[in-house]
Backbone as CSV, one residue per row, in Angstrom:
resi,resn,N_x,N_y,N_z,CA_x,CA_y,CA_z,C_x,C_y,C_z
1,MET,88.360,100.904,81.009,88.669,100.698,82.412,89.976,101.437,82.735
2,PRO,90.004,102.206,83.838,91.233,102.931,84.188,92.340,101.954,84.570
3,PRO,93.605,102.386,84.389,94.710,101.492,84.738,94.767,101.250,86.250
4,SER,95.256,100.085,86.608,95.400,99.754,88.029,96.587,100.501,88.613
5,LEU,96.633,100.557,89.914,97.760,101.178,90.600,99.055,100.447,90.249
6,ALA,99.006,99.136,90.172,100.191,98.357,89.804,100.659,98.723,88.395
7,ALA,99.717,98.900,87.470,100.082,99.273,86.101,100.699,100.671,86.068
8,LEU,100.157,101.586,86.844,100.727,102.934,86.913,102.136,102.903,87.498
9,ARG,102.332,102.090,88.525,103.670,101.967,89.116,104.665,101.430,88.095
10,HIS,104.214,100.474,87.321,105.077,99.875,86.306,105.423,100.880,85.202
11,ALA,104.518,101.818,84.940,104.689,102.761,83.838,105.631,103.915,84.162
12,ILE,105.857,104.189,85.444,106.721,105.331,85.749,108.174,104.873,85.892
13,ASP,109.045,105.801,85.637,110.484,105.567,85.705,110.908,105.426,87.175
14,PRO,111.861,104.561,87.478,112.330,104.431,88.866,112.832,105.748,89.453
15,GLN,113.424,106.600,88.604,113.881,107.904,89.109,112.682,108.758,89.516
16,GLN,111.593,108.683,88.771,110.390,109.423,89.140,109.855,108.929,90.480
17,ALA,109.820,107.613,90.654,109.348,107.042,91.920,110.251,107.482,93.067
18,SER,111.540,107.557,92.811,112.486,108.001,93.830,112.281,109.480,94.182
19,LEU,112.024,110.303,93.181,111.751,111.726,93.441,110.471,111.890,94.254
20,LEU,109.443,111.129,93.903,108.198,111.171,94.678,108.471,110.724,96.111
21,GLY,109.324,109.717,96.266,109.699,109.251,97.596,110.418,110.324,98.397
22,ALA,111.274,111.105,97.736,111.982,112.187,98.425,111.010,113.268,98.891
23,VAL,110.021,113.571,98.053,108.999,114.563,98.440,108.216,114.034,99.634
24,TRP,107.813,112.760,99.591,107.044,112.147,100.674,107.861,112.109,101.971
25,LEU,109.100,111.668,101.888,109.947,111.570,103.073,110.126,112.935,103.738
26,HIS,110.291,113.971,102.933,110.423,115.320,103.502,109.143,115.708,104.242
27,ARG,108.005,115.418,103.642,106.716,115.746,104.271,106.564,115.022,105.612
28,ILE,106.914,113.734,105.626,106.752,112.939,106.841,107.740,113.383,107.920
29,SER,108.949,113.720,107.527,109.963,114.063,108.526,109.851,115.501,109.028
30,THR,109.269,116.405,108.234,109.222,117.814,108.648,107.814,118.364,108.838
31,GLY,106.820,117.723,108.227,105.453,118.249,108.259,105.182,119.243,107.150
32,ASP,106.178,119.531,106.322,106.035,120.467,105.202,106.382,119.764,103.904
33,TRP,105.820,120.270,102.814,106.235,119.771,101.514,107.630,120.298,101.218
34,ILE,108.344,119.636,100.350,109.749,119.939,100.103,109.917,121.209,99.269
35,PRO,110.809,122.100,99.703,111.102,123.273,98.868,111.652,122.834,97.511
36,VAL,111.201,123.497,96.462,111.626,123.179,95.101,113.156,123.199,95.008
37,ARG,113.762,124.215,95.586,115.228,124.337,95.502,115.930,123.158,96.157
38,LEU,115.367,122.620,97.230,115.987,121.484,97.902,115.909,120.236,97.022
39,LEU,114.765,119.986,96.424,114.652,118.818,95.551,115.560,118.969,94.335
40,HIS,115.668,120.187,93.824,116.521,120.433,92.664,118.010,120.320,93.005
41,SER,118.340,120.231,94.283,119.747,120.067,94.664,120.186,118.600,94.609
42,LEU,119.244,117.692,94.365,119.587,116.276,94.243,120.354,116.034,92.945
43,PRO,121.045,114.893,92.842,121.790,114.595,91.609,120.911,114.759,90.367
44,GLY,121.484,115.367,89.357,120.757,115.661,88.119,120.256,117.088,88.105
45,GLY,119.984,117.616,89.290,119.551,118.999,89.410,118.275,119.320,88.662
46,LYS,117.975,120.593,88.646,116.756,121.096,88.026,116.583,120.648,86.571
47,PRO,117.662,120.640,85.739,117.460,120.258,84.330,116.917,118.843,84.147
48,GLN,117.201,117.936,85.067,116.676,116.571,84.941,115.427,116.353,85.787
49,ILE,115.385,116.983,86.959,114.291,116.734,87.903,112.978,117.349,87.446
50,ARG,113.011,118.596,87.025,111.768,119.268,86.637,111.046,118.522,85.513
51,PRO,111.731,118.115,84.427,111.017,117.370,83.380,110.478,116.015,83.855
52,GLN,111.221,115.354,84.743,110.748,114.073,85.282,109.422,114.262,86.014
53,LEU,109.331,115.309,86.831,108.101,115.558,87.586,106.989,116.080,86.683
54,ALA,107.340,116.947,85.744,106.327,117.499,84.835,105.658,116.389,84.031
55,ALA,106.423,115.367,83.675,105.871,114.252,82.902,104.811,113.485,83.694
56,LEU,104.879,113.544,85.023,103.893,112.847,85.860,102.571,113.594,85.914
57,GLY,102.607,114.900,85.793,101.392,115.698,85.785,100.907,116.095,87.174
58,GLY,100.019,117.083,87.198,99.495,117.642,88.437,98.612,116.707,89.234
59,GLY,98.175,115.624,88.632,97.396,114.636,89.368,98.262,113.751,90.246
60,VAL,99.586,113.934,90.130,100.536,113.136,90.901,101.378,114.046,91.795
61,VAL,101.981,115.057,91.199,102.855,115.985,91.920,102.544,117.394,91.424
62,TYR,102.618,118.354,92.311,102.309,119.727,91.942,103.295,120.673,92.620
63,GLU,103.348,121.881,92.095,104.185,122.917,92.688,103.261,124.011,93.212
64,ALA,103.508,124.425,94.447,102.687,125.473,95.067,103.602,126.461,95.766
65,ASP,103.157,127.698,95.845,103.921,128.731,96.537,103.446,128.790,97.980
66,ASP,104.366,128.578,98.905,104.063,128.602,100.333,104.745,129.816,100.948
67,VAL,104.037,130.938,100.961,104.536,132.190,101.519,105.924,132.521,100.947
68,GLY,106.005,132.521,99.618,107.241,132.887,98.946,108.234,131.756,98.767
69,THR,107.921,130.570,99.270,108.795,129.412,99.097,108.085,128.395,98.219
70,PRO,108.486,128.297,96.955,107.863,127.277,96.106,108.186,125.877,96.638
71,ARG,107.179,125.030,96.658,107.332,123.665,97.178,106.670,122.682,96.234
72,TYR,107.212,121.466,96.231,106.557,120.361,95.547,105.709,119.620,96.568
73,GLY,104.492,119.279,96.184,103.603,118.483,97.009,103.082,117.302,96.207
74,LEU,102.530,116.343,96.904,102.000,115.145,96.263,100.502,115.026,96.482
75,THR,99.848,114.432,95.531,98.481,113.984,95.718,98.563,112.598,96.369
76,LEU,97.427,112.040,96.711,97.428,110.676,97.231,98.044,109.721,96.211
77,LEU,97.695,109.889,94.950,98.270,109.043,93.911,99.793,109.192,93.881
78,GLY,100.283,110.410,94.044,101.730,110.630,94.068,102.404,109.861,95.187
79,ALA,101.808,109.874,96.370,102.385,109.121,97.491,102.368,107.625,97.181
80,LEU,101.276,107.147,96.600,101.151,105.712,96.314,102.033,105.261,95.149
81,LEU,102.484,106.202,94.324,103.399,105.876,93.228,104.863,106.053,93.619
82,SER,105.108,106.548,94.818,106.487,106.751,95.265,107.194,105.407,95.434
83,ASP,108.490,105.467,95.628,109.247,104.222,95.785,108.855,103.461,97.045
84,ASP,108.074,104.064,97.925,107.571,103.391,99.123,106.050,103.199,99.043
85,GLY,105.509,103.360,97.843,104.072,103.358,97.653,103.357,102.061,97.985
86,VAL,104.003,100.929,97.748,103.348,99.650,98.047,103.092,99.542,99.544
87,ARG,104.089,99.934,100.346,103.917,99.902,101.805,102.838,100.886,102.244
88,LEU,102.808,102.071,101.628,101.791,103.063,101.979,100.394,102.578,101.601
89,GLU,100.289,101.909,100.465,98.999,101.341,100.044,98.521,100.313,101.070
90,ARG,99.422,99.465,101.534,99.047,98.464,102.540,98.606,99.134,103.837
91,LEU,99.307,100.180,104.237,98.954,100.914,105.460,97.547,101.504,105.331
92,LEU,97.265,102.142,104.214,95.947,102.736,104.000,94.865,101.656,103.913
93,THR,95.174,100.548,103.277,94.217,99.435,103.188,93.898,98.880,104.569
94,ARG,94.915,98.726,105.396,94.695,98.238,106.769,93.798,99.206,107.538
95,TYR,94.028,100.506,107.362,93.203,101.502,108.050,91.745,101.417,107.574
96,LEU,91.550,101.344,106.260,90.189,101.290,105.732,89.472,100.022,106.177
97,THR,90.198,98.935,106.302,89.618,97.696,106.825,89.184,97.895,108.272
98,LEU,90.041,98.538,109.067,89.688,98.831,110.459,88.458,99.739,110.520
99,ALA,88.448,100.799,109.728,87.310,101.733,109.732,86.017,101.018,109.344
100,ARG,86.097,100.154,108.349,84.916,99.384,107.940,84.427,98.483,109.069
101,ASP,85.361,97.771,109.687,84.988,96.855,110.763,84.361,97.596,111.938
102,LEU,84.919,98.745,112.290,84.359,99.534,113.396,82.979,100.081,113.030
103,ALA,82.813,100.511,111.773,81.520,101.042,111.337,80.451,99.954,111.306
104,LEU,80.840,98.738,110.992,79.867,97.643,111.010,79.400,97.357,112.428
105,LYS,80.288,97.510,113.398,79.925,97.293,114.806,79.167,98.483,115.379
106,GLU,79.505,99.684,114.912,78.892,100.924,115.407,78.451,101.761,114.206
107,PRO,77.257,101.537,113.695,76.817,102.193,112.466,76.819,103.723,112.492
108,LEU,76.744,104.334,113.665,76.730,105.789,113.732,78.126,106.399,113.860
109,ARG,79.127,105.580,113.897,80.509,106.049,114.030,80.886,106.869,112.797
110,THR,81.571,107.990,113.032,81.974,108.859,111.921,83.484,109.015,111.787
111,HIS,84.245,108.518,112.751,85.697,108.680,112.664,86.407,107.609,113.496
112,VAL,87.692,107.511,113.257,88.553,106.612,114.022,89.639,107.478,114.646
113,HIS,89.760,107.440,115.942,90.800,108.213,116.628,92.170,107.627,116.313
114,GLY,93.166,108.485,116.297,94.525,108.040,116.046,94.976,106.985,117.039
115,SER,94.588,107.160,118.298,94.987,106.182,119.314,94.354,104.820,119.038
116,GLU,93.105,104.812,118.530,92.445,103.554,118.161,93.175,102.878,117.005
117,ALA,93.508,103.674,115.999,94.212,103.116,114.846,95.565,102.570,115.281
118,ALA,96.288,103.346,116.094,97.608,102.906,116.544,97.516,101.606,117.319
119,SER,96.541,101.513,118.184,96.378,100.325,119.010,95.923,99.118,118.185
120,ASN,94.872,99.286,117.409,94.309,98.174,116.631,95.221,97.701,115.502
121,MET,96.030,98.622,114.976,96.888,98.285,113.845,98.342,98.082,114.262
122,SER,98.623,98.229,115.554,99.996,98.112,116.072,100.949,99.033,115.312
123,LEU,100.566,100.314,115.233,101.360,101.289,114.492,102.427,101.925,115.373
124,THR,103.566,102.179,114.773,104.605,102.960,115.443,104.237,104.439,115.281
125,PRO,104.804,105.324,116.104,104.511,106.756,115.917,104.780,107.262,114.490
126,PRO,105.899,106.876,113.845,106.079,107.341,112.460,105.014,106.801,111.499
127,GLU,104.576,105.571,111.699,103.525,105.013,110.847,102.212,105.756,111.049
128,LEU,101.930,106.150,112.283,100.711,106.902,112.566,100.746,108.263,111.872
129,ILE,101.913,108.893,111.855,102.065,110.167,111.140,101.820,109.952,109.650
130,GLU,102.411,108.899,109.091,102.204,108.609,107.669,100.734,108.357,107.361
131,LEU,100.079,107.592,108.210,98.667,107.305,107.998,97.859,108.598,108.014
132,GLY,98.145,109.467,108.963,97.451,110.756,109.017,97.645,111.564,107.747
133,GLU,98.867,111.577,107.234,99.138,112.306,105.991,98.395,111.683,104.817
134,LEU,98.373,110.356,104.752,97.636,109.684,103.675,96.152,110.024,103.731
135,ILE,95.600,110.035,104.931,94.180,110.350,105.085,93.914,111.793,104.673
136,ARG,94.815,112.713,105.050,94.642,114.117,104.653,94.610,114.270,103.137
137,LEU,95.388,113.464,102.438,95.444,113.535,100.975,94.279,112.827,100.305
138,SER,93.577,112.017,101.046,92.552,111.144,100.475,91.173,111.793,100.475
139,PRO,90.244,111.174,99.776,88.857,111.646,99.835,88.164,111.224,101.133
140,PHE,88.871,110.518,102.012,88.280,110.065,103.267,88.375,111.119,104.356
141,HIS,89.068,112.209,104.069,89.227,113.305,105.030,88.207,114.375,104.682
142,HIS,87.385,114.718,105.638,86.311,115.683,105.373,86.466,116.931,106.220
143,GLY,87.678,117.469,106.245,87.908,118.705,106.970,88.158,118.458,108.439
144,GLY,88.107,119.531,109.179,88.394,119.441,110.596,89.890,119.496,110.822
145,GLY,90.266,119.667,112.040,91.678,119.746,112.344,92.108,118.628,113.250
146,PHE,93.330,118.219,113.058,93.905,117.235,113.957,95.416,117.340,113.847
147,GLY,96.084,116.886,114.893,97.528,116.955,114.937,98.170,115.868,114.100
148,ARG,99.493,115.926,114.013,100.223,114.952,113.181,100.025,113.527,113.673
149,ASP,99.705,113.337,114.942,99.535,111.972,115.453,98.074,111.638,115.701
150,GLU,97.150,112.382,115.131,95.730,112.115,115.344,95.005,111.981,114.021
């Protein structure tokens, strides 16, 4: 049986969770993944940060080149393992509960509008942005385009 999310959270170092949180916070506040050089400017610098992230593996955090700017990005698991992951898990769970409830009432429904989620879940604009990012990282997103608040 695969380990639970709680067990994975317990297994990672608090500094790793904090680094994942910094990557997530940058994504939410700017819409972009964090430049590698910016994350490496945190206390400990590259000699401590790179090994901490490498130990987590590509299924959690990855490095990608964005038009000549290397950036760290997170998978859904990476966001859920961040120092704010418990809150993000609850947010995603609330959304999936809403989607299930709406689908039970309307079997042909294929999506939930951001305005519906915001209204039904009493989300603040920043929470709606976070939810959108979580959905983009998840297997529940099947392409298409939408804005940061949709």
